[in-house]
C-alpha positions in Angstrom: 151.8 72.5 158.4 153.6 69.6 160.0 154.6 66.5 158.0 151.8 63.9 157.8 151.0 60.8 155.9 147.9 60.8 153.7 145.7 57.6 153.4 142.7 57.2 151.1 140.4 54.7 152.9 138.4 52.3 150.7 136.0 51.3 153.4 135.0 52.0 157.0 136.9 48.9 158.1 140.0 50.1 156.2 139.8 53.5 157.9 139.6 51.9 161.3 142.5 49.6 160.6 144.7 52.6 159.4 143.7 54.6 162.5 144.7 51.6 164.7 148.1 51.3 163.0 148.7 55.1 163.6 149.0 54.5 167.3 146.3 57.0 168.1 148.1 59.8 166.4 146.0 59.8 163.2 143.0 61.9 162.3 140.0 61.2 160.1 139.5 63.6 157.3 136.0 64.2 156.0 136.1 67.5 154.1 138.7 69.1 156.3 137.0 72.4 156.7 138.2 72.6 160.3 141.1 70.2 160.6 143.2 71.5 157.7 143.1 75.2 158.8 143.9 74.0 162.3 146.9 72.1 161.0 148.0 75.2 159.0 148.0 77.1 162.2 150.1 74.4 163.8 147.5 73.7 166.4 147.2 70.1 165.4 149.8 67.7 164.1 148.3 64.3 163.3 150.8 61.6 162.1 148.3 60.4 159.6 145.3 61.8 157.7 142.7 59.1 156.9 140.5 60.4 154.1 136.8 59.2 154.4 135.4 61.1 151.4 135.6 58.2 149.0 134.2 55.4 151.3 131.1 54.0 149.5 129.4 52.9 152.7 129.3 56.6 153.8 127.6 57.8 150.6 123.9 58.0 149.6 120.6 59.4 150.7 117.5 57.3 151.3 113.9 58.1 152.2 111.9 55.1 153.3 108.3 55.6 154.7 109.3 59.0 155.9 112.6 57.9 157.5 115.5 60.0 156.1 119.0 58.5 156.2 122.0 60.5 155.0 125.5 59.0 154.6 128.2 60.7 156.6 130.3 61.3 153.5 127.6 63.4 151.7 128.5 67.0 151.1 126.4 70.0 152.1 125.9 70.7 148.4 124.6 67.2 147.7 122.2 67.4 150.6 121.0 70.9 149.5 120.3 69.6 146.0 118.7 66.3 147.0 115.2 66.0 145.5 114.4 63.2 148.0 115.2 65.4 151.0 113.5 68.4 149.5 110.3 66.3 149.1 110.0 65.4 152.8 112.2 67.9 154.7 112.8 71.0 152.6 113.9 72.9 155.7 116.8 70.5 156.1 117.9 70.9 152.5 117.6 74.7 152.8 119.9 74.6 155.9 122.6 72.7 153.9 122.4 75.3 151.2 123.1 78.1 153.7 126.4 76.6 154.9 129.5 78.5 154.0 130.1 79.3 150.3 130.1 77.0 147.2 133.6 75.8 147.9 132.7 74.8 151.4 129.5 73.2 150.4 131.2 71.0 147.8 133.9 69.8 150.1 132.5 69.8 153.6 130.4 66.7 154.8 127.6 66.2 157.2 129.6 63.5 159.0 132.6 65.8 159.5 130.4 68.7 160.7 128.5 66.5 163.2 131.7 64.9 164.5 133.4 68.3 165.0 130.3 69.9 166.7 131.4 73.5 166.2 129.3 75.8 168.4 128.2 77.6 165.3 127.5 74.5 163.1 124.1 74.2 161.5 123.3 70.5 161.5 123.3 70.0 165.3 120.4 72.4 165.7 118.4 70.5 163.1 119.2 67.0 164.4 118.2 68.1 167.9 114.9 69.5 166.7 114.2 66.5 164.5 115.1 64.0 167.3 117.7 62.5 165.0 120.1 59.6 165.3 123.8 59.7 164.7 125.1 56.4 163.4 128.7 55.3 163.9 130.8 52.3 163.0 130.0 51.0 166.5 126.5 52.1 167.5 123.6 54.6 167.2 123.3 57.6 169.5 120.4 60.0 169.8 121.2 63.7 169.0 120.2 64.6 172.5 122.9 62.4 173.9 125.5 63.0 171.2 126.1 66.7 171.4 127.7 67.4 174.8 129.2 70.9 174.6 131.6 73.1 172.6 133.4 70.8 170.2 132.4 67.9 172.5 130.5 64.8 171.4 129.8 61.3 172.6 132.3 59.9 170.1 134.9 57.6 171.5 138.5 57.4 170.3 138.7 56.2 166.7 134.9 56.2 166.3 133.5 57.3 162.9 130.2 59.0 162.1 128.9 57.0 159.2 125.4 58.4 158.8 122.6 60.4 160.4 118.9 59.7 160.2 115.5 61.2 161.3 111.8 60.9 160.7 110.6 63.6 158.3 108.6 66.2 160.2 105.1 67.5 159.2 106.9 70.8 158.6 110.2 72.4 159.5 112.4 75.5 158.7 115.7 76.9 159.5 116.7 80.6 160.0 120.1 81.9 160.9 121.7 85.3 161.4 125.0 84.9 159.6 128.4 86.5 160.3 128.9 88.4 157.1 132.5 87.3 156.6 132.4 83.6 157.6 128.7 82.9 157.1 128.8 81.0 160.4 125.7 81.3 162.5 125.9 83.9 165.2 122.5 82.4 166.0 120.5 79.8 164.1 117.1 78.2 165.0 115.6 75.1 163.5 111.9 74.6 164.2 110.3 71.2 163.5 106.6 70.4 163.9 105.0 67.0 164.2 101.3 67.2 165.0 101.1 69.3 168.2 104.7 68.5 169.1 107.1 71.3 168.4 110.9 71.2 168.9 113.4 74.1 168.6 117.1 73.6 168.2 119.4 76.6 168.6 123.0 76.9 167.4 125.6 79.6 167.4 124.4 81.4 170.6 124.8 79.1 173.6 127.9 79.2 175.7 127.7 75.4 176.0 126.9 74.8 172.3 123.7 73.7 170.6 120.6 73.5 172.8 116.8 73.0 172.7 114.7 76.0 173.7 112.1 74.3 175.8 110.2 77.4 176.8 109.6 78.2 173.1 108.6 74.6 172.4 105.9 74.8 175.1 104.6 78.1 173.9 104.5 77.0 170.3 102.7 73.8 171.1 99.9 75.9 172.5 99.9 78.5 169.7 102.0 77.9 166.7 102.6 81.5 165.7 105.6 83.9 166.0 103.6 86.0 168.5 103.7 83.1 171.0 107.3 84.0 171.6 106.7 87.7 172.2 107.2 87.5 176.0 109.9 84.9 176.0 113.5 85.5 176.6 116.6 83.4 177.1 119.1 83.8 179.9 121.9 86.0 178.6 124.2 84.4 181.1 124.0 81.2 179.2 124.9 82.8 175.8 128.2 83.3 174.0 130.0 86.6 174.1 132.8 87.5 171.7 134.0 90.2 169.3 131.0 89.5 167.0 128.3 90.0 169.6 127.7 90.2 173.3 125.7 87.6 175.3 122.8 90.1 175.6 122.9 90.6 171.8 122.8 86.9 171.1 120.0 86.3 173.6 117.9 88.7 171.6 118.9 87.0 168.4 117.6 83.7 169.7 114.1 85.1 169.9 114.4 87.0 166.5 115.6 84.0 164.4 113.2 81.6 166.1 110.3 83.8 165.2 111.5 84.0 161.6 111.8 80.2 161.5 108.3 79.8 162.9 106.9 82.2 160.3 108.5 80.1 157.6 106.9 76.9 158.9 103.5 78.6 159.4 
């Protein structure tokens, strides 16, 4: 790793100040599940690391009249174990419990995951399906506008993800086909239902990152049953292809895992 200066921010304003003083060469640290390995491989060399894990403003989970708000500094483990989230959105809590291994779940945060937007990250699929909001130190952005491609988001330079929020669905579930080594999603599908409205967010498979499967949404709005997807396919040309699975393989996985998620909800 390259030499860097560590800072433990005490507030969001403090973190913004330190980042400004770094001259644009600093990086925010919110778990470090991606940033630290990248630094170890000498693919990133920030002059300063600004740790957000102890910022009180980015902690906490609240559920008010069905509106769920999760601080950006909450770990996957804390979300998975939250009784408040389990009461109104058990599918979201289950998703958090499927991320990585215990070490990752006790260090990684939802804010860091959302800001990084790894193509195999789990939260983006859920936030798309739940029509969620991403809150930053400057504004609020809908999930549909926030996730823009592989590792690409609407975040501007120095902007911090402080929280995410969404309305609790009538029912939801997440299913993913995991890489046996990394536990990253080779394909994951989050299905959320509110009345007759159904949304499906897919991660791990798309060549351009997380996406909504609109054809499945329309079919499930008519008949909410796994069999409604029997004749549906996704374009393999729009899927990832790597050493873990071809684009054709991933296209098939999209249908398989979405059916399993629907069966959980049903």
